[in-house]
MARDODREN-665586 format. One record per residue (C-alpha): residue number from 1; residue in three letters; y, z, x. Coordinates in Angstrom, 1 decimal. Last residue first. Layout:
% MARDODREN-665586
(site NUM 'ALA' (Y Z X)) ...
***
This chain:
% MARDODREN-665586
(site 98 'ARG' (-22.2 -28.9 1.2)) (site 97 'GLU' (-24.3 -25.8 1.6)) (site 96 'ASP' (-23.3 -23.4 4.2)) (site 95 'GLU' (-25.1 -23.5 7.5)) (site 94 'TRP' (-22.4 -25.1 9.5)) (site 93 'GLY' (-19.5 -23.1 8.1)) (site 92 'VAL' (-17.3 -23.3 5.1)) (site 91 'TYR' (-14.5 -20.9 6.2)) (site 90 'ASP' (-12.9 -18.8 3.4)) (site 89 'ASP' (-14.7 -15.6 4.4)) (site 88 'VAL' (-13.7 -16.1 8.0)) (site 87 'ASN' (-10.0 -16.0 7.0)) (site 86 'ASP' (-8.7 -12.7 8.3)) (site 85 'ALA' (-11.5 -12.1 10.9)) (site 84 'THR' (-10.4 -15.4 12.5)) (site 83 'VAL' (-11.4 -19.0 12.1)) (site 82 'LEU' (-9.0 -21.6 13.6)) (site 81 'MET' (-9.8 -24.8 11.7)) (site 80 'PRO' (-10.2 -28.0 13.7)) (site 79 'ASP' (-8.2 -31.1 13.1)) (site 78 'MET' (-10.0 -34.4 13.6)) (site 77 'LEU' (-9.0 -36.8 16.3)) (site 76 'VAL' (-10.2 -40.4 16.3)) (site 75 'ASN' (-9.9 -42.2 19.6)) (site 74 'THR' (-10.0 -46.0 19.9)) (site 73 'GLU' (-7.8 -46.3 16.9)) (site 72 'THR' (-7.2 -49.3 14.6)) (site 71 'LEU' (-10.8 -50.2 14.6)) (site 70 'SER' (-11.4 -53.9 13.7)) (site 69 'LYS' (-13.6 -54.6 10.7)) (site 68 'GLY' (-16.8 -56.7 11.1)) (site 67 'GLN' (-18.8 -54.9 8.5)) (site 66 'TYR' (-20.8 -53.2 11.3)) (site 65 'VAL' (-17.6 -52.0 12.8)) (site 64 'ASP' (-16.6 -50.5 9.5)) (site 63 'ASN' (-20.1 -48.9 9.1)) (site 62 'ALA' (-19.8 -47.4 12.5)) (site 61 'LEU' (-16.4 -45.9 11.6)) (site 60 'GLU' (-17.7 -44.4 8.4)) (site 59 'PHE' (-20.8 -43.1 10.1)) (site 58 'ALA' (-18.7 -41.4 12.8)) (site 57 'MET' (-16.4 -39.9 10.1)) (site 56 'ALA' (-19.4 -38.5 8.2)) (site 55 'ALA' (-20.9 -37.1 11.4)) (site 54 'MET' (-17.7 -35.4 12.3)) (site 53 'ALA' (-17.3 -34.1 8.8)) (site 52 'TYR' (-20.8 -32.6 9.0)) (site 51 'PRO' (-20.3 -31.2 12.5)) (site 50 'ASP' (-17.1 -29.4 11.4)) (site 49 'GLN' (-15.4 -28.0 14.5)) (site 48 'ALA' (-14.2 -24.5 14.2)) (site 47 'ALA' (-11.7 -23.1 16.7)) (site 46 'THR' (-13.1 -19.6 17.1)) (site 45 'ALA' (-11.1 -16.4 16.9)) (site 44 'ALA' (-10.6 -12.9 18.0)) (site 43 'ILE' (-13.8 -12.3 19.8)) (site 42 'LEU' (-13.6 -8.8 21.2)) (site 41 'THR' (-16.3 -7.8 18.7)) (site 40 'ASN' (-17.2 -5.1 16.1)) (site 39 'GLY' (-15.1 -6.6 13.3)) (site 38 'THR' (-18.3 -7.2 11.3)) (site 37 'LYS' (-17.1 -10.5 9.7)) (site 36 'LEU' (-16.0 -11.9 13.1)) (site 35 'MET' (-19.4 -11.3 14.5)) (site 34 'ASN' (-21.0 -13.2 11.6)) (site 33 'GLN' (-18.8 -16.2 12.1)) (site 32 'VAL' (-19.5 -15.9 15.8)) (site 31 'ASP' (-23.3 -16.3 15.1)) (site 30 'PRO' (-22.7 -19.1 12.6)) (site 29 'ALA' (-20.9 -21.3 15.1)) (site 28 'GLY' (-17.2 -22.1 14.6)) (site 27 'ASP' (-17.3 -24.3 17.8)) (site 26 'VAL' (-14.6 -23.2 20.2)) (site 25 'SER' (-13.8 -19.8 21.6)) (site 24 'VAL' (-11.2 -17.1 21.8)) (site 23 'ILE' (-11.8 -13.8 23.5)) (site 22 'PHE' (-9.6 -10.7 23.5)) (site 21 'PHE' (-8.5 -8.4 26.3)) (site 20 'GLU' (-8.2 -4.7 27.1)) (site 19 'SER' (-11.7 -3.8 25.7)) (site 18 'ARG' (-13.9 -3.2 28.7)) (site 17 'ASN' (-16.7 -0.7 28.5)) (site 16 'LEU' (-18.8 -2.6 31.0)) (site 15 'GLN' (-21.7 -3.2 28.6)) (site 14 'LYS' (-19.2 -4.1 25.9)) (site 13 'ALA' (-17.4 -6.6 28.1)) (site 12 'ALA' (-20.7 -8.2 29.0)) (site 11 'LEU' (-21.7 -8.5 25.4)) (site 10 'ASP' (-18.3 -10.1 24.5)) (site 9 'ALA' (-18.6 -12.5 27.4)) (site 8 'GLY' (-22.1 -13.5 26.3)) (site 7 'ILE' (-20.9 -14.1 22.7)) (site 6 'ALA' (-18.0 -16.1 24.1)) (site 5 'ALA' (-20.4 -18.3 26.2)) (site 4 'PRO' (-22.4 -19.0 23.0)) (site 3 'ASP' (-19.2 -19.8 21.1)) (site 2 'ASN' (-17.8 -22.4 23.6)) (site 1 'MET' (-15.2 -21.4 26.2)) 
***
């Protein structure tokens, strides 16, 4: 699930006094980053996508096409970072300066 859904699931679990599971999400959003730092969450990790790097890659590919170059790949995959409580302080998130 994405980070907003994970936050909702975490809240619902707390309201129902459930804690026998953990939640993993996708996005690396600032709200989940903060939750991981507090440790008061069932969210164990988020697979962080880097919107700045994604935009830079899209621009680079678009510029290549504009310059008349052929793309070698029709799908470009970028590795996400699995952000956990153990490495959240090392994660350069969406709102951090670049």
